[in-house]
Each structure stands twice: as C-alpha cells, then as structure tokens.
C-alpha positions as CSV (number, residue, x, y, z in Angstrom):
1,X,-28.4,37.7,-167.6
2,X,-30.5,39.3,-165.7
3,X,-33.4,37.3,-167.3
4,X,-31.5,33.8,-167.1
5,X,-31.4,34.5,-163.4
6,X,-35.0,34.8,-163.5
7,X,-35.7,32.0,-165.7
8,X,-33.9,29.5,-163.6
9,X,-35.3,30.5,-160.5
10,X,-38.9,30.2,-161.6
11,X,-37.5,26.9,-163.6
12,X,-36.3,25.3,-159.9
13,X,-39.5,26.5,-158.5
14,X,-41.5,24.8,-161.1
15,X,-39.7,21.6,-160.7
16,X,-39.7,21.5,-156.9
17,X,-43.2,22.3,-157.5
18,X,-44.4,19.3,-159.2
19,X,-41.8,17.4,-157.1
20,X,-44.1,18.2,-154.1
21,X,-46.8,17.6,-155.5
22,X,-46.0,13.9,-156.8
23,X,-44.7,13.0,-153.3
24,X,-48.4,14.4,-151.7
25,X,-50.5,12.8,-154.5
26,X,-49.0,9.0,-153.9
27,X,-49.0,10.1,-150.4
28,X,-52.5,10.5,-150.1
29,X,-53.5,7.9,-152.7
30,X,-51.6,5.1,-150.4
31,X,-54.1,6.2,-147.5
32,X,-56.7,6.0,-149.6
33,X,-56.5,3.0,-150.1
34,X,-58.1,2.6,-153.7
35,X,-58.3,-1.1,-154.9
36,X,-60.0,-2.0,-157.7
37,X,-63.4,-3.9,-157.2
38,X,-62.8,-6.1,-159.9
39,X,-60.1,-7.7,-157.3
40,X,-62.5,-7.2,-154.3
41,X,-64.9,-9.9,-152.5
42,X,-68.4,-9.5,-153.4
43,X,-72.2,-10.8,-152.6
44,X,-72.5,-14.6,-154.3
45,X,-68.5,-15.1,-153.8
46,X,-67.6,-17.8,-151.6
47,X,-64.4,-18.0,-149.2
48,X,-61.0,-20.2,-149.8
49,X,-60.7,-23.2,-147.8
50,X,-58.5,-21.7,-145.0
51,X,-57.6,-22.6,-141.5
52,X,-57.9,-19.5,-138.6
53,X,-56.2,-19.8,-135.2
54,X,-57.4,-17.3,-133.1
55,X,-55.6,-15.3,-130.6
56,X,-56.7,-17.9,-128.0
57,X,-55.4,-21.3,-129.8
58,X,-58.6,-21.6,-131.3
59,X,-58.6,-23.2,-135.0
60,X,-61.2,-22.1,-137.5
61,X,-61.8,-24.2,-140.5
62,X,-64.0,-22.5,-143.3
63,X,-65.1,-26.2,-144.5
64,X,-66.2,-26.7,-140.3
65,X,-68.4,-23.3,-140.6
66,X,-70.5,-24.3,-143.6
67,X,-74.0,-24.8,-142.5
68,X,-73.1,-21.8,-139.9
69,X,-73.9,-18.0,-140.3
70,X,-70.4,-16.2,-140.0
71,X,-70.1,-12.8,-139.7
72,X,-66.2,-11.8,-140.4
73,X,-65.0,-8.3,-139.5
74,X,-61.9,-6.9,-140.1
75,X,-60.4,-4.0,-138.6
76,X,-57.4,-2.5,-137.1
77,X,-57.1,-0.1,-134.0
78,X,-56.2,2.7,-135.6
79,X,-58.9,3.0,-137.7
80,X,-61.8,5.7,-136.7
81,X,-64.3,4.2,-138.9
82,X,-63.6,0.6,-137.7
83,X,-63.6,1.8,-134.0
84,X,-67.2,4.1,-134.5
85,X,-68.7,0.4,-135.6
86,X,-67.5,-1.6,-132.2
87,X,-70.8,-0.7,-130.2
88,X,-73.0,-1.9,-133.1
89,X,-71.1,-4.8,-134.1
90,X,-71.4,-5.8,-130.2
91,X,-75.3,-5.5,-130.0
92,X,-75.3,-8.0,-133.3
93,X,-73.2,-10.6,-131.2
94,X,-75.4,-10.1,-128.3
95,X,-78.6,-10.4,-130.4
96,X,-77.7,-13.0,-132.6
97,X,-73.9,-14.9,-131.5
98,X,-75.1,-18.6,-130.7
99,X,-73.6,-22.4,-132.4
100,X,-75.6,-21.3,-135.6
101,X,-74.1,-17.5,-136.0
102,X,-70.4,-17.3,-135.8
103,X,-68.8,-13.4,-135.3
104,X,-64.5,-13.2,-136.1
105,X,-62.8,-10.2,-136.2
106,X,-59.6,-10.2,-138.6
107,X,-56.9,-8.0,-137.6
108,X,-53.0,-6.8,-138.0
109,X,-52.7,-5.6,-134.8
110,X,-50.3,-7.3,-132.3
111,X,-52.0,-9.7,-129.6
112,X,-51.0,-7.3,-127.0
113,X,-52.6,-4.2,-129.1
114,X,-55.4,-6.6,-129.4
115,X,-56.3,-7.5,-125.7
116,X,-56.3,-3.5,-124.9
117,X,-58.9,-2.9,-127.6
118,X,-60.9,-5.7,-126.2
119,X,-60.9,-4.5,-122.6
120,X,-61.9,-0.8,-124.1
121,X,-64.6,-1.7,-126.6
122,X,-66.1,-4.9,-124.7
123,X,-65.2,-6.9,-128.3
124,X,-66.9,-10.3,-128.1
125,X,-66.1,-11.6,-131.0
126,X,-63.2,-14.5,-131.7
127,X,-60.2,-12.5,-132.8
128,X,-58.1,-13.7,-135.4
129,X,-54.4,-11.6,-135.5
130,X,-52.6,-12.1,-139.0
131,X,-50.1,-10.0,-141.0
132,X,-51.7,-7.6,-143.4
133,X,-50.0,-9.2,-146.4
134,X,-51.4,-13.0,-145.4
135,X,-55.1,-11.1,-145.0
136,X,-54.5,-10.0,-148.6
137,X,-53.7,-13.1,-149.6
138,X,-56.5,-15.4,-148.2
139,X,-59.2,-12.6,-148.7
140,X,-57.9,-10.3,-151.1
141,X,-57.3,-6.2,-150.9
142,X,-59.9,-5.0,-148.5
143,X,-60.5,-1.3,-147.2
144,X,-61.1,-0.7,-143.5
145,X,-63.1,-1.2,-141.8
146,X,-64.7,-4.2,-144.0
147,X,-67.7,-6.6,-142.9
148,X,-68.8,-9.7,-144.3
149,X,-71.4,-12.4,-143.7
150,X,-71.1,-15.9,-145.0
151,X,-74.3,-17.7,-145.5
152,X,-75.2,-20.9,-144.3
153,X,-75.1,-22.1,-148.1
154,X,-71.2,-20.8,-147.3
155,X,-71.4,-18.0,-149.9
156,X,-71.8,-14.5,-149.2
157,X,-74.5,-13.6,-148.6
158,X,-73.4,-9.3,-147.8
159,X,-70.3,-7.4,-147.8
160,X,-69.8,-3.7,-146.4
161,X,-66.4,-2.4,-147.1
162,X,-65.5,1.0,-145.7
163,X,-67.0,3.2,-142.7
164,X,-68.5,6.2,-143.5
165,X,-68.4,7.5,-140.5
166,X,-66.5,8.2,-137.1
167,X,-69.7,8.8,-135.5
168,X,-70.6,6.0,-133.5
169,X,-74.5,6.5,-132.8
170,X,-74.4,6.7,-136.9
171,X,-72.0,3.4,-137.3
172,X,-74.5,1.3,-135.0
173,X,-77.3,2.1,-137.1
174,X,-75.6,1.3,-140.0
175,X,-74.2,-1.7,-138.9
176,X,-77.8,-2.8,-137.2
177,X,-80.0,-1.9,-140.6
178,X,-77.7,-3.7,-142.8
179,X,-76.8,-6.9,-141.2
180,X,-79.7,-7.6,-138.8
181,X,-82.4,-8.7,-141.5
182,X,-79.8,-10.5,-143.6
183,X,-79.0,-12.8,-140.4
184,X,-82.2,-13.3,-139.3
185,X,-83.3,-14.5,-142.8
186,X,-80.0,-16.6,-143.1
187,X,-81.4,-18.2,-139.6
188,X,-84.5,-19.0,-140.9
189,X,-83.3,-20.8,-144.1
190,X,-81.4,-22.7,-141.3
191,X,-84.9,-23.8,-139.0
192,X,-86.2,-24.3,-142.1
193,X,-83.6,-27.2,-143.2
194,X,-84.0,-28.8,-139.4
C-alpha cells in the first residue's frame, strides 16, 4: 500500500510538471512572435493598395505615394528595441525627409500614448494608429520593431525585422548603416528620372 501512495504521489508530480512546462512553453512562444518567413513581406514585394489615416487626420494612399521613397516603422511603446531605434530613426528623418521621402510610423498604441511617446522621443514621423489585427491584415505578420523601405517604383527595397538590441547607440548605428545607403540610392534614381 505504501508503494501505491508513492507511485500516485510521483505521478501527480509528474503530471503537474508536464502541465507547468506546457503552459510556460506556450507563454514564451507567444512572446517571441515566431512567424513563418513565407508569410512575411520581403524585398521585391509590393504593398497592397490601402488608405491610412494619421492621428492628425492626414490621408495617405499608397497609390499617391508611388514615385516617392517611403519608410515605414512599426513599433509600440512598451517594446525596448523599438524605443532604442528612435534616435536613429529621427536622424534618418532629419537627413532625408522631403517631398520625395516620407516617414510613416504605424502602431497599435492609443493616441494619448502616442502623443506622450512623440514628446518623450521627439518622434517626427507621420503616425498611424490602427489595431494589431488591422496591421496584420494590411501588412501580414510582423515582429516588432519592423522597418520597411519602399522605393520610388513602389517595390520594397529593404525589410528589417526585429531589433537586436535595446542599446540606443548600437540601434542608431544599425539603422543608419542599413537604410541611409538605400535611401540615397533611391534618391539618385529619382534624380536621374527628372
């Protein structure tokens, strides 16, 4: 009889361990945003036709953006790598923003949080706030942060998924090194067409 009690007790512990492991595995994988690469946007893709409205009421139609370089940044305020990139993103904006180069940030944060974020990080982008479900419907599944550069031909010239660091200096270096040359190249194409 004593052996039966030990066996039952061990079995209960075993099943409890399995349950805890399963719950933790599901929780961690949900936080890691594991996304099949086939489902994600990539260089050479085009964005679907859409109309986005900024928090300031400006309407942005993808068909009206053709012929321009458009940089899209997908972020949310509680994402440490997203925040780390803001300085680099602002430097890109200060260097390249013009009638030919537009910068659009897309988030599922609420407007009050966005305004606070703009003040704190001096974000200069046009900001669109839509639900995470709408983001996925329009752009497919995306990890955060995501940065997408669409060239003057309307084709994606560069996608950068995720942030490897929460260090703002490294994040700034990464953003500038990866996107500045491509924006310059796109501007050269535009200049040669004029």
